[in-house]
PAZAPA-4460 file (N, C-alpha, C; in steps of 0.05 Angstrom, whole numbers, plus 32768, in hexadecimal, padded with zeros to 4 digits):
% residues 287
    n_x    n_y    n_z   ca_x   ca_y   ca_z    c_x    c_y    c_z   seq   type   mol
   8976   893D   8920   8988   8949   8933   899B   8934   893E     1      X     A
   89B5   893C   8941   89C9   892A   894C   89C1   8923   8969     2      X     A
   89C4   890A   8971   89BB   8901   898B   89CB   890E   89A1     3      X     A
   89E4   8914   899C   89F4   8922   89B1   89E9   893E   89B6     4      X     A
   89E2   894C   89A0   89D6   8967   89A4   89BC   8964   89B2     5      X     A
   89AC   8951   89AA   8992   894D   89B8   8995   8947   89D5     6      X     A
   89AA   8937   89DC   89AF   8931   89F8   89B7   8949   8A08     7      X     A
   89C7   895B   89FC   89CF   8973   8A0A   89B7   8985   8A0F     8      X     A
   89A6   8987   89FB   898E   8999   89FD   897B   898E   8A12     9      X     A
   8977   8974   8A13   8964   8968   8A26   896F   896B   8A43    10      X     A
   8989   8968   8A46   8995   896D   8A61   8991   898A   8A69    11      X     A
   8995   899C   8A56   8990   89B8   8A5C   8973   89BD   8A64    12      X     A
   8961   89B0   8A56   8944   89B3   8A5B   893D   89AA   8A78    13      X     A
   894B   8996   8A81   8946   898C   8A9D   894F   89A0   8AB2    14      X     A
   8963   89B0   8AAB   896E   89C3   8ABF   895F   89DE   8ABE    15      X     A
   8956   89E6   8AA7   894B   8A01   8AA3   8935   8A09   8AB6    16      X     A
   891F   89F9   8AB8   8909   8A01   8AC9   8910   8A01   8AE7    17      X     A
   8926   89F2   8AEE   892E   89F1   8B0A   8937   8A0D   8B14    18      X     A
   8948   8A1A   8B04   8951   8A35   8B0E   893A   8A49   8B0C    19      X     A
   8927   8A46   8AF9   8910   8A57   8AF8   8900   8A55   8B12    20      X     A
   88FC   8A3C   8B1A   88EC   8A37   8B33   88FB   8A41   8B4B    21      X     A
   8915   8A3E   8B4C   8924   8A48   8B63   8924   8A67   8B65    22      X     A
   8924   8A74   8B4E   8922   8A91   8B4E   8906   8A9A   8B57    23      X     A
   88F2   8A8C   8B4E   88D6   8A93   8B55   88D2   8A8F   8B74    24      X     A
   88E0   8A7D   8B80   88DD   8A78   8B9D   88E8   8A8E   8BAE    25      X     A
   88FA   8A9F   8BA4   8906   8AB4   8BB4   88F2   8ACA   8BBA    26      X     A
   88F8   8AD9   8BCF   88E6   8AEE   8BD8   88E4   8B05   8BC3    27      X     A
   88FA   8B09   8BB4   88FA   8B1D   8B9F   8905   8B10   8B86    28      X     A
   88F4   8B0C   8B71   88FD   8AFF   8B58   8912   8B10   8B4A    29      X     A
   890E   8B2B   8B4C   8921   8B3D   8B3E   893D   8B3C   8B4B    30      X     A
   893D   8B3C   8B66   8957   8B39   8B74   8964   8B1E   8B6F    31      X     A
   8953   8B0A   8B6E   895E   8AEF   8B68   896A   8AEE   8B4C    32      X     A
   895E   8AFC   8B39   8968   8AFB   8B1E   8983   8B0A   8B1C    33      X     A
   8985   8B20   8B2B   899F   8B2E   8B2C   89B5   8B1B   8B37    34      X     A
   89AE   8B0D   8B4D   89C1   8AFA   8B58   89C8   8AE4   8B44    35      X     A
   89B4   8ADB   8B34   89B9   8AC7   8B20   89CC   8AD0   8B0B    36      X     A
   89C7   8AE8   8AFF   89D8   8AF2   8AE9   89F4   8AF8   8AF3    37      X     A
   89F6   8B02   8B0C   8A11   8B09   8B17   8A21   8AEF   8B1B    38      X     A
   8A14   8ADA   8B24   8A21   8AC0   8B28   8A2B   8AB5   8B0D    39      X     A
   8A19   8AB6   8AF9   8A21   8AAC   8ADF   8A39   8ABB   8AD4    40      X     A
   8A3A   8AD5   8AD8   8A51   8AE5   8ACF   8A6B   8ADB   8ADC    41      X     A
   8A6A   8AD6   8AF6   8A82   8ACD   8B05   8A8A   8AB1   8AFB    42      X     A
   8A76   8A9F   8AF9   8A7C   8A83   8AF0   8A88   8A83   8AD4    43      X     A
   8A7D   8A94   8AC2   8A87   8A95   8AA7   8AA3   8AA0   8AA6    44      X     A
   8AA9   8AB3   8AB7   8AC5   8ABE   8AB8   8AD8   8AA8   8AC1    45      X     A
   8AD1   8A9B   8AD7   8AE3   8A85   8AE1   8AE6   8A6F   8ACC    46      X     A
   8AD0   8A67   8AC0   8AD1   8A52   8AAB   8AE4   8A5B   8A94    47      X     A
   8AE2   8A74   8A8C   8AF2   8A7E   8A76   8B10   8A7E   8A7E    48      X     A
   8B16   8A86   8A96   8B32   8A87   8A9F   8B3E   8A6B   8AA2    49      X     A
   8B2E   8A58   8AAD   8B38   8A3D   8AB0   8B3E   8A30   8A95    50      X     A
   8B2C   8A35   8A81   8B2F   8A29   8A67   8B42   8A38   8A55    51      X     A
   8B4A   8A50   8A5D   8B5C   8A60   8A4D   8B4F   8A6E   8A35    52      X     A
   8B35   8A73   8A37   8B27   8A80   8A21   8B2E   8A9E   8A20    53      X     A
   8B2E   8AAA   8A09   8B34   8AC6   8A05   8B1A   8AD6   8A07    54      X     A
   8B17   8AE5   8A1D   8AFE   8AF5   8A21   8AFC   8B0B   8A0C    55      X     A
   8B13   8B15   8A03   8B13   8B2B   89EF   8B09   8B22   89D4    56      X     A
   8B07   8B08   89CF   8AFD   8AFE   89B5   8AE1   8B07   89B0    57      X     A
   8AD2   8B0E   89C5   8AB7   8B17   89C2   8AB5   8B31   89B2    58      X     A
   8ACB   8B41   89B2   8ACA   8B5A   89A3   8AC6   8B56   8985    59      X     A
   8ACC   8B3E   897B   8AC8   8B39   895F   8AAB   8B36   8957    60      X     A
   8A9A   8B32   896B   8A7D   8B2E   8965   8A6C   8B40   8976    61      X     A
   8A74   8B59   897B   8A65   8B6A   898C   8A48   8B6F   8983    62      X     A
   8A44   8B71   8969   8A27   8B75   8960   8A15   8B5E   8969    63      X     A
   8A1F   8B45   8967   8A10   8B2E   8970   8A0C   8B2F   898E    64      X     A
   8A21   8B36   899D   8A1E   8B37   89BA   8A0B   8B4C   89C3    65      X     A
   8A0B   8B63   89B5   89F8   8B79   89BB   89DC   8B70   89B8    66      X     A
   89D6   8B62   89A2   89BB   8B58   899D   89B3   8B43   89B1    67      X     A
   89C6   8B32   89B8   89C1   8B1D   89CD   89BA   8B2A   89E8    68      X     A
   89C9   8B3F   89EF   89C3   8B4D   8A08   89A7   8B59   8A08    69      X     A
   899F   8B65   89F1   8984   8B70   89EF   896F   8B5A   89F3    70      X     A
   8974   8B43   89E7   8962   8B2C   89EA   8961   8B22   8A07    71      X     A
   8978   8B21   8A13   897A   8B18   8A2F   896B   8B2B   8A42    72      X     A
   896F   8B45   8A3D   8961   8B59   8A4E   8943   8B57   8A4B    73      X     A
   893A   8B53   8A32   891D   8B51   8A2D   8913   8B37   8A3B    74      X     A
   8922   8B22   8A38   891A   8B08   8A44   891A   8B0A   8A63    75      X     A
   8930   8B13   8A6E   8933   8B13   8A8B   891F   8B25   8A99    76      X     A
   891C   8B3E   8A90   890A   8B50   8A9D   88ED   8B47   8A9A    77      X     A
   88E6   8B3C   8A83   88CA   8B33   8A7E   88C5   8B19   8A8E    78      X     A
   88D9   8B08   8A90   88D6   8AEF   8AA0   88D0   8AF5   8ABD    79      X     A
   88DF   8B09   8AC8   88DB   8B0F   8AE5   88BE   8B19   8AEA    80      X     A
   88B4   8B2A   8AD8   8898   8B33   8ADB   8885   8B1B   8AD9    81      X     A
   888A   8B09   8AC6   8879   8AF2   8AC2   8879   8AE0   8ADB    82      X     A
   8891   8ADA   8AE5   8893   8AC9   8AFD   8886   8AD6   8B15    83      X     A
   8888   8AF1   8B17   887C   8AFF   8B2E   885E   8AFF   8B2D    84      X     A
   8852   8B00   8B15   8836   8B03   8B12   8826   8AE9   8B0D    85      X     A
   8833   8AD5   8B01   8824   8ABE   8AF8   882F   8AA3   8B02    86      X     A
   8820   8A8E   8AFE   8828   8A72   8B04   883F   8A6A   8AF2    87      X     A
   8853   8A5D   8AFE   886A   8A53   8AEE   8860   8A40   8AD8    88      X     A
   884E   8A2D   8ADF   8846   8A19   8ACC   8832   8A24   8AB7    89      X     A
   8826   8A3C   8ABC   8814   8A48   8AA9   8823   8A57   8A93    90      X     A
   8836   8A67   8A9B   8842   8A7A   8A88   885E   8A70   8A7E    91      X     A
   886A   8A5D   8A8C   8883   8A52   8A82   8882   8A47   8A66    92      X     A
   886C   8A38   8A5F   886A   8A2E   8A43   886A   8A45   8A2F    93      X     A
   885F   8A5B   8A35   885F   8A72   8A22   887B   8A7D   8A1F    94      X     A
   8888   8A81   8A36   88A4   8A8B   8A36   88B6   8A79   8A26    95      X     A
   88B1   8A5F   8A27   88C2   8A4C   8A19   88B9   8A46   89FC    96      X     A
   88A7   8A55   89F1   889D   8A51   89D6   88AD   8A5F   89C1    97      X     A
   88C7   8A64   89C7   88D8   8A73   89B4   88DC   8A66   8999    98      X     A
   88D8   8A4B   8996   88DC   8A40   897B   88CA   8A4D   8966    99      X     A
   88B2   8A55   896E   88A0   8A62   895C   88AC   8A7C   8952   100      X     A
   88B6   8A8C   8965   88C4   8AA5   895E   88DC   8AA0   894C   101      X     A
   88EC   8A8C   8952   8904   8A86   8943   88FE   8A7D   8927   102      X     A
   88E9   8A6C   8924   88E2   8A63   8909   88D8   8A7A   88F8   103      X     A
   88C7   8A8C   8903   88BD   8AA2   88F4   88D3   8AB5   88EB   104      X     A
   88E5   8ABC   88FE   88FB   8ACE   88F7   890E   8AC1   88E3   105      X     A
   8913   8AA7   88E7   8925   8A99   88D5   891B   8A98   88B8   106      X     A
   8901   8A92   88B5   88F5   8A90   889B   88F3   8AAC   888D   107      X     A
   88EA   8AC0   889D   88E4   8ADA   8891   88FE   8AEB   888C   108      X     A
   8912   8AE8   889E   8928   8AFA   889D   8944   8AED   8899   109      X     A
   8946   8AD3   889F   8961   8AC7   889E   8963   8AB2   8888   110      X     A
   894F   8AAE   8878   8950   8A9B   8862   8950   8A7E   886A   111      X     A
   8946   8A78   8882   8946   8A5C   888A   892E   8A4D   887E   112      X     A
   8930   8A33   887C   8919   8A23   8873   8918   8A0A   8884   113      X     A
   8900   8A00   8889   88FC   89E8   8899   88E8   89D5   888B   114      X     A
   88ED   89BB   888E   88DB   89A8   8882   88C0   89A9   8890   115      X     A
   88AB   89A0   8882   8890   89A0   888E   888F   898E   88A6   116      X     A
   889F   8978   88A6   889F   8966   88BD   88AA   8974   88D6   117      X     A
   88C0   8982   88D3   88CC   8990   88E9   88B9   89A6   88F3   118      X     A
   88AD   89B5   88E0   889A   89CA   88E8   8882   89BE   88F7   119      X     A
   8879   89A6   88EF   8863   8998   88FD   886C   8990   8919   120      X     A
   8885   8987   891C   888F   8980   8936   8890   8999   8948   121      X     A
   889A   89AF   893E   889B   89C8   894D   887F   89D1   8955   122      X     A
   886C   89CE   8942   8850   89D5   8948   8845   89C4   895F   123      X     A
   884B   89AA   895F   8842   8999   8975   884D   89A2   898F   124      X     A
   8867   89AA   898F   8873   89B3   89A7   8865   89CC   89B2   125      X     A
   885F   89DF   89A0   8852   89F8   89A9   8836   89F3   89B2   126      X     A
   8827   89E3   89A3   880B   89DD   89AB   880B   89CF   89C6   127      X     A
   881D   89BC   89CA   881F   89AF   89E4   8826   89C2   89FA   128      X     A
   8838   89D5   89F4   8840   89E9   8A08   8828   89FA   8A11   129      X     A
   8819   8A03   89FD   8802   8A14   8A04   87EB   8A05   8A11   130      X     A
   87E8   89EB   8A0A   87D4   89DA   8A17   87DB   89D6   8A34   131      X     A
   87F5   89D5   8A3A   87FD   89D1   8A56   87F4   89E8   8A68   132      X     A
   87F4   8A00   8A5D   87EE   8A17   8A6E   87D0   8A1D   8A70   133      X     A
   87BF   8A0E   8A61   87A2   8A14   8A62   8796   8A0B   8A7C   134      X     A
   8785   8A1C   8A87   8777   8A15   8A9F   8759   8A18   8A9B   135      X     A
   8749   8A03   8AA2   872C   8A04   8A9E   8720   8A1C   8AAC   136      X     A
   870F   8A2A   8A9E   8701   8A40   8AAA   8711   8A5A   8AA9   137      X     A
   8729   8A59   8A9F   873A   8A71   8A9D   873D   8A79   8A80   138      X     A
   8743   8A92   8A7C   8747   8A9D   8A62   8764   8AA6   8A5F   139      X     A
   8770   8A9F   8A49   878C   8AA6   8A45   8791   8AC4   8A48   140      X     A
   877B   8AD4   8A43   877E   8AF1   8A44   8774   8AFC   8A5F   141      X     A
   8770   8AEB   8A73   8767   8AF5   8A8D   877C   8B08   8A99   142      X     A
   8795   8B03   8A94   87AA   8B15   8A9D   87BC   8B1C   8A86   143      X     A
   87B2   8B2F   8A75   87C1   8B36   8A5C   87DD   8B41   8A61   144      X     A
   87E1   8B4F   8A78   87FB   8B5A   8A7D   8810   8B44   8A81   145      X     A
   8809   8B30   8A91   881B   8B1A   8A96   8820   8B0A   8A7C   146      X     A
   880B   8B07   8A6C   880D   8AF9   8A53   8820   8B08   8A40   147      X     A
   881E   8B23   8A40   882F   8B33   8A2F   884C   8B2F   8A37   148      X     A
   8852   8B30   8A51   886E   8B2C   8A59   8878   8B10   8A54   149      X     A
   8867   8AFC   8A54   886F   8AE1   8A4D   8877   8AE0   8A30   150      X     A
   8868   8AED   8A1F   886F   8AEE   8A02   8888   8AFE   89FD   151      X     A
   888C   8B14   8A0C   88A5   8B23   8A0A   88BD   8B12   8A12   152      X     A
   88BA   8B03   8A27   88CF   8AF1   8A30   88D5   8ADC   8A1A   153      X     A
   88C0   8AD2   8A0E   88C4   8ABF   89F8   88D3   8ACB   89E1   154      X     A
   88CC   8AE4   89D9   88DA   8AF2   89C3   88F7   8AF7   89CA   155      X     A
   88FC   8AFE   89E3   8918   8B03   89EC   8928   8AE9   89E9   156      X     A
   891D   8AD3   89F1   892A   8AB9   89EE   8931   8AB3   89D1   157      X     A
   891D   8AB8   89C0   8922   8AB3   89A3   8938   8AC4   8998   158      X     A
   8939   8ADE   89A0   894E   8AF0   8996   8969   8AE7   899E   159      X     A
   896D   8AE2   89B8   8989   8ADA   89C0   8990   8ABE   89B7   160      X     A
   897C   8AAD   89B3   8983   8A92   89A9   898E   8A93   898D   161      X     A
   8982   8AA3   897C   898B   8AA6   8960   89A7   8AB0   895F   162      X     A
   89AD   8AC6   896D   89C7   8AD2   896B   89DC   8AC2   897A   163      X     A
   89D5   8AB5   8990   89E8   8AA5   899F   89F1   8A8D   898F   164      X     A
   89DF   8A82   897F   89E7   8A6C   896E   89FD   8A74   895A   165      X     A
   89FB   8A8D   8950   8A0F   8A97   893E   8A29   8A9D   894D   166      X     A
   8A26   8AA8   8965   8A3E   8AAF   8975   8A4F   8A96   897B   167      X     A
   8A42   8A7F   897E   8A50   8A67   8986   8A62   8A5D   896F   168      X     A
   8A5F   8A68   8958   8A71   8A60   8942   8A8C   8A70   8943   169      X     A
   8A8D   8A83   8956   8AA5   8A95   8958   8AB2   8A93   8973   170      X     A
   8AA3   8A94   8989   8AAE   8A94   89A4   8AA4   8A7D   89B5   171      X     A
   8AB0   8A79   89CC   8AA9   8A64   89DE   8A91   8A6C   89F0   172      X     A
   8A81   8A59   89F8   8A69   8A60   8A09   8A6F   8A71   8A22   173      X     A
   8A84   8A6B   8A32   8A89   8A7B   8A4A   8A8F   8A98   8A43   174      X     A
   8A9D   8A9D   8A2C   8AA3   8AB8   8A24   8A8A   8AC8   8A1E   175      X     A
   8A77   8ABB   8A10   8A5E   8AC8   8A0A   8A4E   8ACD   8A24   176      X     A
   8A4D   8AB9   8A35   8A40   8ABC   8A4F   8A4A   8AD4   8A5E   177      X     A
   8A64   8AD6   8A61   8A71   8AEA   8A71   8A69   8B06   8A68   178      X     A
   8A6C   8B0C   8A4E   8A67   8B27   8A45   8A49   8B2E   8A45   179      X     A
   8A38   8B1B   8A40   8A1B   8B20   8A41   8A13   8B27   8A5D   180      X     A
   8A1C   8B18   8A71   8A14   8B1E   8A8D   8A21   8B38   8A96   181      X     A
   8A3A   8B3E   8A8F   8A47   8B57   8A96   8A36   8B6F   8A8C   182      X     A
   8A2C   8B6D   8A74   8A1C   8B83   8A69   89FF   8B83   8A74   183      X     A
   89F5   8B6C   8A7B   89D9   8B6A   8A83   89D4   8B73   8AA0   184      X     A
   89E7   8B6D   8AB2   89E3   8B72   8ACF   89DD   8B90   8AD4   185      X     A
   89EC   8BA3   8ACA   89E6   8BBF   8ACF   89CA   8BC7   8AC5   186      X     A
   89C2   8BBD   8AAE   89A8   8BC3   8AA3   8992   8BB7   8AB5   187      X     A
   8996   8B9F   8ABE   8982   8B92   8ACF   897F   8BA2   8AE9   188      X     A
   8995   8BAB   8AF5   8994   8BBB   8B0D   8983   8BD4   8B09   189      X     A
   8988   8BE1   8AF2   8979   8BFA   8AEB   895B   8BF4   8AE7   190      X     A
   8955   8BDF   8AD7   8939   8BD8   8AD1   892A   8BD1   8AEA   191      X     A
   8935   8BBF   8AFA   8927   8BB5   8B12   8925   8BCB   8B27   192      X     A
   8939   8BDD   8B28   8938   8BF2   8B3D   8923   8C07   8B36   193      X     A
   8921   8C0F   8B1D   8910   8C26   8B16   88F6   8C1E   8B08   194      X     A
   88F5   8C06   8AFE   88DD   8BFE   8AEF   88D0   8BE4   8AFA   195      X     A
   88DA   8BDA   8B10   88D0   8BC2   8B1C   88BB   8BC7   8B31   196      X     A
   88BB   8BB7   8B46   88A8   8BBB   8B5C   88AC   8BD6   8B69   197      X     A
   8896   8BE3   8B70   8898   8BFE   8B7C   88A8   8BFC   8B97   198      X     A
   88B6   8C11   8B9D   88C6   8C13   8BB6   88DD   8BFF   8BB6   199      X     A
   88E6   8BF7   8B9F   88FD   8BE5   8B9E   8917   8BF3   8BA6   200      X     A
   8925   8BE8   8BB9   893F   8BF3   8BC1   8956   8BE2   8BB5   201      X     A
   896D   8BEE   8BB2   8983   8BE0   8BA7   898A   8BC7   8BB8   202      X     A
   8986   8BC9   8BD2   898C   8BB2   8BE3   8979   8B9B   8BDD   203      X     A
   8961   8BA0   8BD2   894F   8B8B   8BCB   8959   8B7A   8BB4   204      X     A
   896C   8B86   8BA5   8976   8B79   8B8D   8990   8B69   8B92   205      X     A
   8998   8B68   8BAB   89B1   8B59   8BB2   89AB   8B42   8BC5   206      X     A
   8997   8B32   8BBE   8990   8B1B   8BCF   89A7   8B07   8BD1   207      X     A
   89B8   8B06   8BBC   89CD   8AF3   8BBC   89E1   8AF7   8BD3   208      X     A
   89E3   8B10   8BDD   89F5   8B16   8BF3   89EC   8B06   8C0D   209      X     A
   89D2   8B03   8C10   89C7   8AF6   8C28   89CB   8AD7   8C26   210      X     A
   89CB   8ACD   8C0E   89CD   8AAF   8C0B   89DE   8AA9   8BF2   211      X     A
   89F8   8AAE   8BF3   8A08   8AAB   8BDB   8A0A   8A8E   8BD1   212      X     A
   8A08   8A7A   8BE3   8A0A   8A5E   8BDB   89F2   8A56   8BCA   213      X     A
   89DA   8A60   8BD3   89C2   8A5A   8BC4   89C4   8A65   8BA8   214      X     A
   89CC   8A7E   8BA5   89CD   8A8B   8B8B   89E4   8A80   8B7A   215      X     A
   89F9   8A76   8B87   8A0E   8A69   8B77   8A02   8A50   8B6B   216      X     A
   89F1   8A42   8B7A   89E5   8A29   8B70   89D2   8A2F   8B59   217      X     A
   89C1   8A44   8B5D   89AE   8A4C   8B48   89BD   8A54   8B2E   218      X     A
   89D2   8A64   8B32   89E2   8A6D   8B1B   89EF   8A57   8B0D   219      X     A
   89F9   8A43   8B1C   8A07   8A2C   8B10   89F4   8A1C   8AFF   220      X     A
   89DB   8A18   8B09   89C7   8A09   8AFA   89C0   8A17   8AE0   221      X     A
   89BC   8A32   8AE2   89B5   8A41   8ACA   89CC   8A41   8AB6   222      X     A
   89E5   8A45   8AC0   89FC   8A45   8AAF   89FF   8A2A   8AA1   223      X     A
   89FC   8A14   8AAF   89FF   89FA   8AA3   89E9   89F5   8A8E   224      X     A
   89D1   89FF   8A94   89BA   89FB   8A81   89C0   8A08   8A66   225      X     A
   89C8   8A22   8A67   89CC   8A30   8A4D   89E7   8A29   8A41   226      X     A
   89FA   8A21   8A51   8A14   8A18   8A46   8A0F   8A00   8A34   227      X     A
   89FE   89EE   8A3C   89F7   89D7   8A2B   89EA   89DF   8A11   228      X     A
   89D9   89F3   8A12   89CC   89FD   89FA   89E1   8A0A   89E7   229      X     A
   89F2   8A1A   89F2   8A07   8A27   89E2   8A19   8A12   89D5   230      X     A
   8A1F   89FD   89E4   8A30   89E7   89DA   8A21   89DA   89C3   231      X     A
   8A07   89D6   89C6   89F7   89CA   89B0   89F8   89DB   8997   232      X     A
   89F7   89F6   899A   89F9   8A08   8983   8A15   8A05   8976   233      X     A
   8A29   8A05   8987   8A45   8A03   897D   8A49   89E9   896D   234      X     A
   8A3A   89D4   8974   8A3C   89BA   8966   8A2B   89BA   894D   235      X     A
   8A1E   89D0   8947   8A0E   89D1   892E   89F0   89CE   8931   236      X     A
   89E6   89CE   8949   89CA   89CB   894E   89B9   89E2   8942   237      X     A
   89A4   89DC   8934   8992   89F0   8929   8983   89FE   8940   238      X     A
   8981   8A19   893E   8975   8A28   8954   8959   8A20   895A   239      X     A
   8948   8A1E   8945   892C   8A17   8949   8929   89FB   8954   240      X     A
   8939   89E8   894A   8938   89CD   8953   8941   89CB   8970   241      X     A
   8957   89D8   8977   8961   89D8   8992   894D   89E3   89A6   242      X     A
   8942   89FA   899F   892E   8A07   89B2   8915   89F7   89B4   243      X     A
   890E   89E8   899F   88F6   89D6   89A0   88FB   89BF   89B3   244      X     A
   8912   89B2   89B0   8918   899B   89C2   891A   89A5   89DF   245      X     A
   8924   89BD   89E2   8926   89C8   89FD   890B   89CC   8A0B   246      X     A
   88F6   89CA   89FB   88DB   89CC   8A07   88D5   89B4   8A1A   247      X     A
   88E7   89A1   8A1A   88E4   898B   8A2E   88E4   8996   8A4A   248      X     A
   88ED   89AE   8A4E   88EE   89BB   8A68   88D2   89C1   8A72   249      X     A
   88BE   89C2   8A60   88A3   89CA   8A68   8896   89B6   8A7B   250      X     A
   8895   899C   8A74   8889   8989   8A87   8897   898A   8AA3   251      X     A
   88B1   898F   8AA3   88C0   8991   8ABC   88B6   89A9   8ACC   252      X     A
   88B1   89C0   8ABE   88A8   89D8   8ACB   888C   89D3   8AD6   253      X     A
   887C   89C3   8AC9   8861   89BC   8AD2   8863   89AD   8AED   254      X     A
   8875   8999   8AED   8879   898A   8B06   8883   899B   8B1D   255      X     A
   8897   89AD   8B17   88A1   89BE   8B2B   888C   89D2   8B35   256      X     A
   887C   89DC   8B22   8867   89EE   8B2A   8853   89E2   8B3E   257      X     A
   884E   89C8   8B3A   883B   89BA   8B4B   8848   89B4   8B66   258      X     A
   8861   89AB   8B66   886E   89A2   8B7F   8877   89BA   8B90   259      X     A
   8881   89CF   8B83   888D   89E5   8B92   8879   89FB   8B98   260      X     A
   8866   8A00   8B86   8854   8A17   8B89   8837   8A0E   8B8A   261      X     A
   8832   89F4   8B8A   8816   89E9   8B8C   8803   89F5   8B78   262      X     A
   880D   89F8   8B5F   87FC   8A01   8B49   87EA   89EA   8B40   263      X     A
   87D2   89F1   8B37   87BD   89DD   8B32   87BF   89D0   8B16   264      X     A
   87AC   89BD   8B12   87A8   89AE   8AF9   87C1   89A0   8AEF   265      X     A
   87D1   8996   8B02   87EA   898B   8AFB   87E8   8971   8AEA   266      X     A
   87D5   8960   8AF0   87D3   8947   8AE1   87CC   894C   8AC4   267      X     A
   87B8   895E   8ABF   87B0   8964   8AA3   87C7   8971   8A95   268      X     A
   87D5   8983   8AA1   87EC   8990   8A94   8802   897D   8A8E   269      X     A
   8807   896A   8A9F   881C   8957   8A9B   8816   8945   8A83   270      X     A
   87FD   893C   8A81   87F6   892B   8A6A   87F6   893B   8A50   271      X     A
   87F0   8954   8A52   87F0   8965   8A3A   880D   8967   8A2E   272      X     A
   8821   8962   8A3F   883C   8963   8A36   8843   894C   8A23   273      X     A
   8832   8938   8A21   8837   8922   8A0E   8839   892C   89F1   274      X     A
   8827   893E   89EA   8828   894A   89D0   8842   8959   89CB   275      X     A
   884A   8967   89DF   8863   8976   89DE   887B   8962   89DA   276      X     A
   887A   894D   89E9   8890   8939   89E7   8891   892C   89CB   277      X     A
   8879   8927   89C0   8878   891C   89A5   8885   892F   8991   278      X     A
   887F   8949   8994   888B   895D   8982   88A9   895D   8984   279      X     A
   88B3   895A   899D   88D0   895A   89A1   88DD   8942   8993   280      X     A
   88D0   892B   8995   88DB   8913   8988   88DC   8917   896A   281      X     A
   88C8   8924   895E   88C8   8929   8941   88DF   893B   893A   282      X     A
   88E3   8951   894A   88F9   8963   8944   8914   8956   8946   283      X     A
   8917   8945   895B   8931   8937   895F   8937   8924   8948   284      X     A
   8923   8916   893F   8927   8902   892A   892A   890E   890E   285      X     A
   891A   8923   8909   8919   892E   88EE   8928   8949   88EB   286      X     A
   892E   8956   8902   893B   8970   8901   8958   896F   88FB   287      X     A
***
């Protein structure tokens, strides 16, 4: 992997768990996510206007954008349920295990092939990720519903990662951002209002009105994080390799989980990230 691409992905990995943690800290994760996506939409529009990008260029790839929106909706709605029900440091590794999904889909349906060394590196990343979430005396299936939503969020990430990488060969990142969020926000409002927490009112989903500066900050962090990933795709980064290196965000989520939410077993989880880091090095060097 090109070192510039690797640097972009690692910087993105440092930002990603931060906005996850900030969303989890809010009184309503669903309302916080609405504020997040709305902010991203505004930032993407301003970015596109400043740079002079053609927003209508997205019409050339509407099938890809439609699939990306479906993946984003699956990811976003499942992530909110996961954050609401479970520890950040326990389920975040599962949510971020999309390289497994991407490799399987790539090999079975897209004609991709990977060397055994790269596959071994990806395997180390995934094993390290799952080791991080293990807790002594607990069973992975103690809360099957939360586990299911974590896997759905992982699948959603894999779906939009694959199609976004292709979209980056045609349009600019802010253009893709803008249209995806424009289409996602109404669906999120509907999903969270009628299928979220019982007795949810529309006012509960507009937390950003109470603290716009905070949500502008959260949205800016999220926007910057995925903008770096889209730039890596535009520079030719392989989807499976990029998402594997992005797993560097997991040790950071473990630290944040301990500092912000006082989640347990932090020392063991942090040392378990060594295996994950080794896998990342293999993917960067050989991918």
